[in-house]
C-alpha positions in Angstrom: 0.0 0.0 0.0 1.4 3.4 -1.0 1.2 6.3 1.4 -0.2 9.7 0.1 2.7 12.1 -0.1 0.5 15.0 -1.1 0.4 16.7 2.3 4.1 16.1 2.9 5.0 17.6 -0.5 2.7 20.5 0.1 4.4 21.2 3.5 7.9 20.9 2.0 6.9 23.4 -0.8 5.5 25.8 1.8 8.6 25.6 4.0 10.8 26.3 0.9 8.7 29.2 -0.1 8.7 30.6 3.4 12.5 30.4 3.6 12.8 32.4 0.3 10.2 34.9 1.4 11.8 35.3 4.8 15.1 36.3 3.1 13.7 38.5 0.2 10.0 39.3 0.8 8.3 42.2 2.3 6.8 42.0 5.8 3.4 41.4 4.2 4.7 38.5 2.2 6.3 37.0 5.3 3.0 37.2 7.1 1.2 35.6 4.2 3.8 32.8 4.1 3.4 32.2 7.9 -0.3 32.1 7.6 0.0 29.5 4.7 2.3 27.4 6.9 -0.2 27.6 9.7 -3.1 26.5 7.5 -1.1 23.6 6.0 -0.2 22.5 9.5 -3.8 22.6 10.7 -5.0 20.6 7.6 -2.4 17.9 8.3 -3.4 17.8 11.9 -7.0 17.3 11.0 -6.1 14.5 8.7 -3.9 12.8 11.4 -6.4 13.3 14.3 -9.0 10.8 13.0 -6.3 8.3 12.4 -5.1 8.7 16.0 -8.6 8.5 17.4 -9.3 5.3 15.3 -6.1 3.7 16.7 -7.0 4.5 20.3 -10.5 3.2 19.8 -9.2 -0.2 18.6 -7.5 -0.7 22.0 -10.8 -0.2 23.9 -13.1 -3.1 24.6 
């Protein structure tokens, strides 16, 4: 079974973009890049949370 690398690839791209913007971008661009990283992190956390809940429910009973 292959694992979906989409979220990881998206995170890697956002981190790379943030590094470039941090060095060369305006403060507004830096804020936008930080917000994007936050949103990506939240999305990944939402995708992981149901998996963690499912795993803990398997141990009950």
